[in-house]
N, C-alpha and C positions, 0 to 999 in steps of 0.2 A: 774331509777337508779340502777347503780351496788350495790350488797350487798356487806359488807366485805369478806365474803366468796368467791364471784365469782372475786372480785378485787385481793385476794391472789391467787386464781388459776389461774388468767390470768398472774401475776407475775410469778409465777412458770412455766407457759407454755414458756413465754418467756426468761427466763434464759436457760430453758431446750434446746430451740432451737438453742444456740450458736453452732457454728462449734465444740468448744471442748466437749460440752456435746455429740453432734451427734456423733461425732468420738469415744468417748471414753465410750458410754452409760451411762453418768451421769446424774443423776436427781435431783433436789432440792427435797426435801419432802414436799408435799401438805397434807393439812388435809382432814380427810375421816371422814365419819360416819359409826358408828359401825353397822353392817347387823343384821336383826332380830334374827339369831342364836346365834350372840355374845352376844347380850342384854341379851338373855335367860339364857345363860352359866353363865354369870354376876349375874343374879339374883338368880340362885341356887348356886353358888360358896358357900356362908357361911353356906349352910347345911351340907357340906361335910366338914368342917374346923374344926370340934370339937376336932379332936387330933392335931391341929396344935398350936404351932410349933412342929414340931416332936421331935425337943430337949429336952421339956419338958415332952413327953410322949414315951420315948426309954424304953425297958425292963431293971430290974436293973442291973447295970455295966455299960449299955449304949453302944456306940461305941468309944472304947478308941483311935481309928486312927484319930476321924472327929475333925475337927477345930473348935475351939469356935465361936458363931454365931457372925458375924460381922466381921470376920479375912480376909483380904485380901489374898488369897493364894499364891500372888507373895511375899508377906513380910516373908513368911517361906522359900523360895529359897536361898540357901546360895550364897554369891557373895561379894567380896571384891572390893569396888569402888575407883578408882585414880581420882582426880581431885575435883571439874570440872575444866577446862581449857578453855580459850577463843578461840572462833573460829577464823579461818584464812580467813581474807576478800582479795579478789583480785578485779580487775576493769574488769573482763571477764563477759558479761551478762549471760554466761552459768555456771558462778561461778569455771572455769576452770583456772588453774589446780588444782587438788586435792592436800589435805594438805598429808605431810608424814603419811604413815601408821602405825596405833600403835598395835603392837603385843598383841593377846588374847591368854590367855591359860584359861584352864577349870575354872569356878567360878570367875573369873576375869571381870572386867568391868571398862569402862572409861566413863567418863561423860565430856560432853563439853556443853559451854554455849554461846549463841549470841543473834543475833535478825534479823528478816527480814525487811528488808528496802522496804515497797512498796508489795503490793498482787495484783493479777488479772492475766488476760489472755489476749493474743492478737489473737483474731481470724482470722484464714486466714493467719497469718504471716509464711514465710518458714523458720523452725527452720535451725541453722546452725550445720550440722552433719561433718564438716570437722576436722578429728581427725589427732595425730601423726603418728598414725600406721594404719588409714584406716577409716571407715565410723563409727560414734559412735551412741550407742544405746539410746542416752538421745536426746530429751524427747522421752515419748513413744508415742507420736502421730505425725504427719506430720501435721496436722490441726491447727497449732497454736503453741506460745510459751508463756512462762512466763513473764509477764509485770513488775514483781518486782524482788527482790533479791532472787537467789538462791545460799544455802549453803549447802557444801560437808563434810563430814567425810570420813575416810578411815582406814580400819584395815586391818591385817592380822592375821590368826588363826594358832596357832601352833600345834592343834591334831583335830581330828574329834570330832562333836558334834553339836549343834545347835547355829547358831548366834541369839540372841536376840536384836531387837530394840524397843526403847520406846523413846516417845518426850510428853514434858509437854510445852503447851503454855501457853502463858498469856491473850491470848482472846479467847473464844468462838465463835460459829456460824462461824468458817472457812471452806472452801472446800480446803484441801490442800494434800500433797502428800509426804509422806517418804518412798522413794523408794530405795531397795537395787539393786545395780548393780555389776556383775561381771565385773572384770576390764582386758583391755589387757595387751599387753607387755609394754606398754606407760603408765600404771596405768589411762588409761583413760576408761569411760563406755562403756562396750560390749553389754552387753543384762541383763534384769532385772530378779531379782531373782522370781519365781513364787510360786503359791499354788498348792493344789491337783488338783483344776482345770483348772491350767494353768492360772492363772491371776495374773497380777504383785503384788506383796506384797506391802502393804501400799500406794497403789493407790487409790485416790478419799476418801480421808477419811473426817469426821466431825465432830465436836466438839474440845476438847483442849486437849485432850490425844489418844494415840494409842500404842498397842504394837503388835509385831509380832516376829514369829520365823521362820528359814529356816535351812535347815541341809547343814552342809558344810563339807569340808574335809582338811585336813591338808596340810597348804601350801596355800590355797585359800586366795586371797585378794579382797576385797570387799569394793565397794564406795555407800555412801549414801548420797541421795540427798534429801533436805528438801524445798520445797516451796510451797505458798499458790496460789491458781488460783480464789479464791472468797473470800471477795468482790473485785470489782474494786478500788482501794485505793492506789493511786501510792504514796502517803505520808505518808500511817500506817505502824506504827511498830508494830511487834510483837515478844516479848522476848520469848526465847525457850531454853531450857535445852532436851539435848538426851543423852540418856545412850545406849552404844552397849555393851555386854556382850556375854560370852560363856557358854554354858548350857551343861553338859553331858546328859542332860534327855529330855531336849525339855521344860521344865517347866523355865518360864522367870520370874527374880525379879522384883519387883516393883522399881521404882524410888525412891531415898532416900527423905524424906521430905526435904524441904526447910530450911535453918537454920534461 
């Protein structure tokens, strides 16, 4: 009879074998046993921790630039938030057309609130890439399409800097995407913004929150797509709040606490 561990491993393998996960190298987290070396390190760790926490063992005067313990660095980034405003819904399965772009200046952010109606992924489905100005760059893979809602936001930046994107979801345990795309002349998604390893930002996220930043130039127009690929729950509802802001330094602010 299968143990709980092997049953969970089989579930991970089954989900990881879907076309979406194969095409995008997505893998569900599976339990692993610590190696003997790791176990030894964990056993010896307390022996080297007599001077911890460091905040209590600094030389006289300490580090005056250091943040107090427990402080979220994002809470120290200056930003003026506008909103939240409600999302713009439409009947297109791709979530198009995009809402009107909001202009961002340095240290200004916009909050938008909405909900995803349905989550999941249709493996093997051929996505519709027909655009008003040509072929769309959305979604990222040709090996399927979202089974649930796709919600979009759009911004235009009025100076160089870093576009910061953050989301807070009402449910944990999701596989979701919060991917920024450059927009073409028809304000439709042309190509995803990528990180230093040329990987799409905000793709294949897990949990209930995520934050990323991307360098942008004055006049850039960016659309941000939010959708959840897992679990398969066509009737599920996930409330969300997204914050987009323009940072002059690349450090991103935290989302404000819910009222």
